[in-house]
C-alpha positions as CSV (number, residue, x, y, z in Angstrom):
1,M,-73.6,-38.6,-20.9
2,E,-70.9,-36.2,-20.3
3,P,-71.8,-33.6,-23.1
4,R,-69.6,-34.1,-26.0
5,R,-69.4,-30.7,-27.7
6,P,-69.3,-29.5,-31.4
7,A,-66.9,-30.5,-33.6
8,R,-65.5,-27.2,-35.2
9,T,-64.1,-28.4,-37.9
10,A,-67.7,-30.5,-39.2
11,L,-68.5,-28.7,-42.7
12,Y,-72.0,-28.1,-44.3
13,D,-73.6,-27.1,-47.7
14,A,-72.8,-23.3,-46.5
15,D,-74.1,-21.6,-49.7
16,V,-76.7,-18.7,-49.8
17,E,-77.1,-17.6,-52.6
18,D,-79.7,-20.3,-54.2
19,V,-83.3,-19.8,-52.9
20,L,-84.2,-23.4,-51.0
21,S,-86.3,-25.3,-53.2
22,K,-89.9,-27.4,-51.5
23,A,-87.9,-30.7,-52.0
24,V,-84.7,-30.2,-50.8
25,L,-86.1,-28.9,-47.7
26,E,-88.7,-31.9,-47.1
27,A,-85.9,-34.2,-47.8
28,A,-83.5,-32.5,-44.0
29,H,-87.5,-32.6,-42.8
30,C,-87.5,-28.3,-42.7
31,W,-90.6,-27.9,-44.6
32,E,-92.6,-26.4,-41.7
33,A,-96.1,-24.8,-42.5
34,E,-94.8,-22.0,-39.8
35,D,-91.8,-20.1,-41.6
36,R,-94.2,-18.7,-44.2
37,V,-94.7,-15.0,-43.1
38,P,-97.8,-13.5,-45.6
39,R,-96.2,-11.5,-47.9
40,R,-92.5,-11.3,-46.9
41,P,-90.9,-13.6,-49.5
42,E,-87.5,-12.1,-48.2
43,L,-88.9,-13.4,-44.4
44,T,-89.9,-16.3,-45.3
45,E,-86.6,-17.7,-46.8
46,F,-84.7,-16.3,-43.5
47,R,-86.7,-18.6,-41.6
48,R,-86.2,-21.2,-44.5
49,R,-82.7,-21.0,-44.5
50,L,-82.1,-20.6,-40.9
51,R,-84.3,-24.6,-39.9
52,Y,-82.2,-25.4,-43.1
53,H,-78.7,-24.8,-41.7
54,Q,-79.3,-25.9,-37.9
55,A,-80.6,-29.1,-39.6
56,Q,-77.2,-29.6,-41.7
57,W,-74.9,-27.9,-38.6
58,R,-77.0,-31.1,-36.3
59,E,-76.2,-33.7,-38.9
60,A,-72.4,-32.6,-39.7
61,N,-72.5,-33.2,-35.4
62,R,-74.1,-36.2,-35.7
63,Y,-76.7,-35.4,-33.4
64,P,-80.0,-37.5,-33.6
65,I,-83.2,-36.6,-35.0
66,G,-86.1,-34.1,-33.1
67,S,-89.5,-34.7,-33.8
68,Q,-92.7,-32.6,-34.1
69,P,-93.9,-32.6,-31.0
70,I,-90.9,-32.3,-29.2
71,A,-91.9,-34.5,-26.4
72,P,-92.9,-38.1,-26.9
73,R,-96.6,-38.4,-26.9
74,P,-97.7,-40.2,-23.1
75,D,-100.0,-42.5,-25.4
76,G,-97.3,-43.4,-28.4
77,G,-98.6,-41.1,-30.8
78,P,-98.0,-39.6,-34.2
79,A,-95.3,-37.8,-34.5
80,R,-93.7,-36.1,-37.7
81,L,-89.3,-35.6,-37.4
82,V,-88.5,-31.9,-37.5
83,G,-84.4,-31.6,-39.4
84,S,-83.9,-28.3,-36.3
85,R,-84.6,-30.4,-33.7
86,L,-83.1,-33.1,-31.0
87,P,-84.8,-35.7,-29.2
88,L,-85.8,-34.3,-26.3
89,A,-84.0,-37.0,-23.8
90,Y,-80.8,-36.5,-25.3
91,A,-80.9,-33.4,-25.1
92,K,-81.1,-33.0,-21.5
93,E,-78.4,-35.3,-20.8
94,T,-76.4,-34.1,-23.4
95,G,-77.3,-30.4,-23.2
96,A,-75.3,-30.2,-27.4
97,N,-77.3,-27.5,-27.7
98,F,-75.2,-25.5,-26.4
99,L,-72.0,-24.8,-27.5
100,T,-69.4,-24.7,-24.5
101,A,-69.8,-25.5,-21.4
102,G,-70.1,-22.4,-19.8
103,A,-73.2,-22.2,-22.4
104,L,-74.6,-25.5,-20.6
105,D,-73.9,-24.3,-16.5
106,A,-75.8,-21.2,-17.1
107,A,-78.8,-23.4,-18.4
108,R,-78.6,-25.7,-15.7
109,S,-78.4,-22.9,-13.6
110,R,-81.8,-21.2,-14.8
111,T,-83.4,-23.8,-15.2
112,S,-83.1,-24.9,-11.6
113,I,-85.7,-21.4,-10.6
114,I,-88.9,-20.1,-11.4
115,E,-89.3,-16.3,-12.0
116,P,-92.6,-15.2,-10.8
117,H,-94.6,-15.5,-14.1
118,Q,-92.1,-16.5,-16.2
119,S,-92.9,-17.9,-19.9
120,F,-90.2,-20.4,-20.4
121,D,-90.3,-23.1,-23.1
122,H,-87.6,-25.8,-21.2
123,Q,-88.2,-28.0,-24.0
124,R,-87.2,-25.4,-26.7
125,L,-84.9,-24.6,-24.4
126,W,-83.3,-27.9,-24.4
127,A,-84.7,-29.3,-28.4
128,D,-84.8,-26.7,-30.8
129,L,-81.9,-25.8,-32.7
130,L,-84.0,-22.3,-33.1
131,S,-84.9,-21.4,-30.4
132,S,-83.5,-18.1,-28.9
133,V,-83.7,-18.7,-25.6
134,A,-80.8,-21.5,-26.4
135,M,-79.0,-18.8,-28.7
136,A,-78.3,-16.4,-26.1
137,F,-77.1,-19.0,-23.8
138,N,-74.2,-19.3,-26.6
139,L,-74.1,-16.1,-27.7
140,V,-73.1,-15.3,-23.4
141,G,-73.1,-18.1,-21.7
142,D,-69.4,-17.6,-20.7
143,L,-69.6,-14.4,-19.3
144,A,-71.6,-15.4,-16.1
145,A,-69.1,-17.1,-14.4
146,D,-66.7,-13.9,-15.1
147,L,-68.3,-10.9,-14.0
148,G,-65.4,-8.7,-15.0
149,L,-65.7,-10.4,-18.4
150,A,-69.3,-9.8,-18.0
151,D,-68.4,-5.6,-17.5
152,R,-66.1,-4.7,-20.0
153,A,-67.9,-6.7,-22.4
154,V,-71.9,-4.4,-21.8
155,H,-69.1,-1.8,-22.0
156,T,-67.8,-2.3,-25.3
157,W,-71.0,-2.7,-26.7
158,W,-72.4,0.4,-25.3
159,P,-70.2,2.6,-23.8
160,D,-72.3,5.1,-22.4
161,V,-73.7,2.8,-19.7
162,P,-73.8,3.1,-15.8
163,G,-72.3,1.2,-13.3
164,T,-70.8,-2.1,-13.6
165,V,-72.4,-5.2,-13.7
166,G,-73.5,-7.4,-11.1
167,D,-75.0,-10.3,-12.7
168,V,-76.1,-11.6,-15.7
169,R,-78.9,-13.3,-16.5
170,F,-81.5,-15.9,-19.0
171,A,-84.9,-15.5,-20.2
172,H,-85.7,-12.7,-17.5
173,S,-89.1,-11.1,-17.3
174,P,-89.0,-8.8,-14.7
175,G,-92.5,-8.0,-13.0
176,R,-93.7,-9.1,-16.8
177,L,-97.3,-8.6,-15.5
178,D,-96.7,-5.2,-13.6
179,P,-97.4,-2.2,-15.9
180,A,-94.8,-0.7,-12.9
181,W,-92.2,-2.2,-14.5
182,L,-91.9,-2.7,-18.3
183,G,-95.4,-2.3,-18.7
184,N,-95.8,-5.2,-21.7
185,L,-94.7,-8.8,-21.7
186,V,-91.4,-8.6,-22.9
187,E,-89.4,-11.6,-21.6
188,L,-85.6,-10.4,-22.0
189,E,-83.4,-13.3,-22.8
190,V,-80.9,-11.9,-21.7
191,A,-80.6,-9.6,-18.4
192,F,-76.9,-7.4,-17.1
193,V,-78.0,-6.8,-13.7
194,L,-75.6,-2.8,-12.8
195,D,-75.0,-1.4,-9.7
196,L,-74.6,2.0,-10.2
197,G,-73.1,2.8,-7.2
198,D,-76.0,4.2,-5.5
199,G,-77.6,1.9,-3.7
200,T,-79.9,1.4,-6.6
201,Q,-79.6,-1.1,-9.7
202,G,-80.5,-0.9,-13.0
203,I,-80.9,-4.3,-16.5
204,V,-79.8,-3.8,-20.0
205,G,-82.2,-6.5,-21.9
206,V,-81.2,-7.5,-24.8
207,V,-83.5,-9.8,-27.2
208,T,-82.8,-12.1,-29.2
209,A,-86.2,-13.4,-31.4
210,Y,-84.4,-14.4,-34.6
211,H,-86.0,-16.8,-35.9
212,R,-89.9,-16.0,-34.3
213,T,-92.4,-13.6,-35.4
214,P,-94.9,-11.2,-33.2
215,R,-98.2,-12.5,-33.4
216,T,-99.4,-8.8,-32.4
217,P,-97.8,-5.8,-32.2
218,V,-94.8,-5.2,-28.7
219,R,-94.9,-1.9,-27.0
220,H,-91.2,-0.3,-26.6
221,L,-89.6,-0.9,-23.4
222,S,-89.3,1.3,-21.1
223,P,-87.0,3.4,-18.7
224,V,-87.1,1.6,-15.4
225,R,-84.6,2.2,-12.6
226,R,-85.1,0.4,-9.3
227,G,-83.6,-0.4,-5.8
228,A,-83.6,-3.9,-7.5
229,P,-84.4,-5.8,-10.0
């Protein structure tokens, strides 16, 4: 099945003024306990609205609804519908979680390799409309096939960045368990690899965890320079 890109004319209720009720969220299969953030009502509302927004987008594009667990249980055990997900088999076949052909190509390229010590949930990438990694592919996936454009984008966003962009990587965790590198467990949703002109390389890392909240504090990234990332 050829991937079908979302219809640009698809409309859905995008009113962000009213607080979403439990009844509205349950009707859309978007009432999830994990969206509640203790003592942070504004963040709880943000997370619930994101899920509802994605469910409306899915319905507007006539994509089928997914479930928890994402993959069907081998024993045919129970599952419940989740409005912000797609059926895993459908999502992998159609690439419906990706907005452009370039984003889908970049996602398929990344899932064809395994990085050392990587922590990469393939199911969420394909089937969860709230996947931060999928969002990263949708934001900059087209740049992976055009490094000249990627270089112009990086130096527009961060004018002081040295060198030129030589590669664009996704779900990148260089030396994730090696304290000599980042010294933490952070995964970079996007990594722009820089050729610094002196035989060394650098990385501009982008983290896009826009829906999930960290369970534990994450230490800041440390500047690192290596001969190869």
